[in-house]
N, C-alpha and C positions, 0 to 999 in steps of 0.2 A: 016568542016575539023578540025581534032583534032590538037591542038597546039603541037609543038614538045617539048619533055621533055629535059631540060638542062642536059648535060652529067654528071655533078657532082651530079645530083639528080636521075639519071637513075639507077635502081637496078643492072643492068648488067654492066654498064659502069663506075659507080662512083668509085673513088679510095678508098683505105683504109683511115681511119681517119688520120693517121700520115702523109701519103703522101699528102693527100688533104689539111690538115691544114698547111703544110709547103710549098706547091707548088702553090695552087690556089689563085687567087685574085678576090674577090667579094665585091661589095658595096651595100648599102641599096637601091640605085636607081634600081639596077638589081633585088634584092631579095625583091620585093614588094608583095602586095597582089595578083596581077595577076600571078606572078611567083609561089607563094605558091599554088594557086588553080590549076595551070596547071602542074607544074613540081613536086610538092610535093604530093598534094592530089590525082592527077590523074597520077602521075608518080611513085615516091618512094612507095606510099601507095596503088597502084593499086593491088587489090586482097589481101591486107594485112591490110586494114584499121581497122578492128575490133579487131584483136588480135596481130598485129605486125608481123605475119608470115603467109605464104601461107597455105591453108588448107592441102596441100600435105606434108608440113613440120611438122612432128609429134613429140610429146614428148614421148620418150621411156618409157616403163613400169617400168624399174628399177629406174627411177627418181620419180616414184609415190609410191615406196615402201620405208620404213624406211632404212636409211643408211647415211653414211657420205657425199656422193655426193648430195643427196637430201637436207640434212641439209645445206651444203655449198651453194647450189643454193637458198634455201629459205632465208638464211641470206643475200646473195648478192643482190637478187632482192627486198627483203624487205627493206634493207637499201637504195637501189637506188630509190625505189618507194617513200620513204619519202623524200629523197634529191630532187627529181624532183618535188614533191608536194610543198615543201618549195620554190623551185626556181620559180615555177609558181606564187606563191603568191607575191614573191619579184618583179617579172617582171611587175606586175600591176603598180608599181611606175614608172618604166621606160617608159611605155606607157603614163602615165600622164605627165611626165616632158620632153618628147622628144621634141627637139627644132624645128623640121620640120616634114612634112608629111612622107618623106621617112623613117626617123628613127622611127616615130610612127608606120607606117605600118610594118616595119621589126620586131620591138619588140612585136607587136601584134601577128605576126606569131610565133615568138619564144615562147611567152607565151602558144600558142596552142600546139606547139611542146613539150614543157616540160610537159604540162598537159597530152598529149598523152603518153609520155614516162612513166609517173607515172602510168597511167591506164594499159598499156600493161604489165608492171612489176607486178602490183597487180594481173591482171587476169592470168598471168602465174603461180602464186602461187596457184590459183584455179585449174589449170591444174595438179599441183603437188599433189592435194588432200586436200588442205585447204578449208573447206566449205565457200561458198560465205557469208553466214550469220555471220561467225566468222572472216572474212578476216581482216577488219579494226582493230578489237580488237587484233588479233594476231600480226599484223604489229606494232601497238602501243606498245605492250608488248615487242616484240623482239628488238625494236629500242629505247626504253626509255633511256637507258644509253648513246647510241650513239648520240641521239638527244641532250641530256643535255650537254655532254662533248665535242662534235665535231660540231654539226650543229648549235646549238643556238648561240654560240659565232660568227660564220660566219654570221648568219642572222643579229645579232645585229650590227656587223661591217658594213654590207652592208646598213642596214636601216638608220644608222647615216648619210651615204653619200647621198643616193638617196631620202629618205623621209624627214629627218630632215634638211639636207643642200641643197637638190634639186640640187645636183651637177651631171649633166647628164654624162659628159665625165669621171668624177671620178667613177661613177657607172659602166660605160661601162668597164673601166679598171679593176675594182674589179671582175666583173662577168666573163669577158673573159680571163683575164690573171691570176687572183688568183683562182677563184672558178673552172671554166671550164678548165682552163689551167692545174690545178692539177688533176682534176677528169677525164678528157678526156682520158689520156693514160690508166687509169684503165679500162675504157670502151672498149678501143681497146684490152686490154688483155682479157677481158671477152669474146669478140667475138671470139678471136683466140682459147681460151682454151675450150670453150663449143662446137664449131662447129663440131669436130669429134664425140662428144658424143650425142648431141641432136639437130637435124635439127631445131626444133621450137625455142629453146633457142638461137642458133646461128643467126637465121634470126631476132629475136627481137633485138639482140645486133647490127646486121648489120644495121638495119633501124635507130636505134638511133644514130649510128656513122655517117651515112650519114647526118643526121640533124646537128650533132655537127660540122662537117666541115663548114657548112654554118654559124653557130653561131660564130665560132672562126674567120673565115676569114672576115666576114662583120664587126664584132666589131673592128678588127685590122684596117680596112680601115676607119671606123668612127674616130678612135683615130688618125690615121696618118693625115687625112685631117684636123681634129680639131687643131692639133699641128702646121700644116703648116699655118693655118689662125691665130692661137693664140699661138705663141711660148712662150709667157709669162706664159702660163698654165703649161709648162713642169715641173717646180719645184714642183708644187702642185701634178701632177700625179705621179711623182717619189716618193714623200712623201707617197702617198696613197699605192703605190706598195710595198714600204719598210715595211710599217705597216702591209700590208696584208701578206707578206712573214713571218714577225715576228710572226703574229698570227698563221699561219699554223705550224710554228716550235714548237709552244707551245701546239698544239692539239695532242691528243693521237690516231690519225687516224690509225697509223701502227698496233697497237695491235688488232684493230677490223678486219683489212684486213688480217693480218697474221693468225688470228684464222680461218677464213673461207678458206684461202689458205691451211692451214694444213689439214682441213677436205677434201678439194678437193684432196690434195696429197694422203691421205689415200684411198679415193674412186676411184681415177683414176687407181690405180694398179689393182683393182678388175675388171676393164673393159679394161685392157691393149690390149685385142684382138681387140677392136673397134678402139683404138687410133693408134696402130701399130707404123709405122715410121713417123707419122704425125709430121711436124715441126711447133712449136709454133712461132718461128722466124727463119730466114734463117740459116741452118746448125745445128740447135738445136732441137732435138726431145722433144716433150712435156713430154714424160715419163722419160727423163733424167734431168728434171728441178726439183728444190726444191721450197718450198713456198717462201723462202727468195730470191732466184734468180728471180722468177717471179715478186715479189714486187720491187726488185732493177731495173729490166729491165723497169718496168713501170715508175720508177723515172728517169731513163736515157732518156726514150722517152719524159718525161716532159721537161727535160733540152733541148733536141734537138728542140722540138717545140718552146720553149720559145726563144731560140737563133734566130731562123729564124724570128719569128713574131716581136720580139723586134727590130731586124735589119730593118725589113720592115717599122716599125713606126719611125725609126731614134732614138731609145732609147738605152742606154747602158744596155746590158744584165746583167752586174754585179749587177744591182739593185735587181735582183731576186735571187742573191746568198743566200742560206740558211746559217744562222749563225751556225746552227748545222752541216751542211755539211762542212763549213769552219773550 
C-alpha cells in the first residue's frame, strides 16, 4: 500500500509559498527521512524527478530563440542555480552540527532539496539551448560578478556561524530568516510571472516553492522550540539577525534583479497574447506591472512572511527592519 502524500507536499493540494510559509506549522520530527521519501520523492516529484517538470509541460520555442525573455530566464535560473549550489555546500555543516537525529535528518533532506534545485535550474538552461558541454562555464561566467559582490559575503557570514562557531540555532536563523527569508518571495514571483509563458518553467518554480515552504516552517519551529528551552539564547539570535539584515542592506542585489526584470519587461510585451489578462497577484495584470513594481512586491511579501514567522517564534519583528528602509 502506498503511503499517503502530506497535503503540503502534494502537487495539486500544496498551497503557494507565501500562504504555506505564513500558515503552516511543521517540525523536524514530522519532516524526517521517511516523510521525504514518501511525500517528497514519491509525492511532489512524482513524474517530475529528472527535470523538475512533467514531460507534458513544455518549454516554448520562443524561449529557445535569442531575445530579452530568453536572456532574462537564463540570468534568473543561472543565478538561482549558483545560489542553490552554494546553499547545498553550506548545509553540509548543518548536518554535521545538528544536535539531534530529527534535525540531522531534516537538514540532510534540505541539502538534497537544494542540490536538486540547482540541478533543475541548470538543466532548464540546456532546454533553452545552452550546450551541456558549456553549461558550467556559461553559468560561472554570467554569475561571476554576482557571486563576488552578493553571494560570497553571505556565504562567509554563514560559515562564521555554522563552521567556525558551530552555532546550530544561529545557523538556522541565518538560513531561514535571512537567506531564504529574503530569497523565497523572489522565488514566488518567478513562479507567478513565468507560468503563463512557459509550462516547464512554471512547474520548476512550483516544485522548488513547495520545498521552500517546508524549509521555512520547519526552521521556524526549530528556533521557536530552542528559544523556549533556552531563553538565554534570545539576545544572541537577535544579534545574528540584526547583523544579517545589515549585511543584506549593503549588498547590491537589487541591481542584478532589476536588470533581468527589465529584460522580462521588454520581452513580455512581445508575447502579450499569451499573457492576456493573467493576474500576477490579485487584481493586477502581469502586463500592467513594471520591473520596479514586481521587485517592490517581492520585498513586501518578504516583510509579510517575516512578520508572521517572527511572531510564531516569539521574536520582535522590528529586529528585521532594514536601516535602508527606515
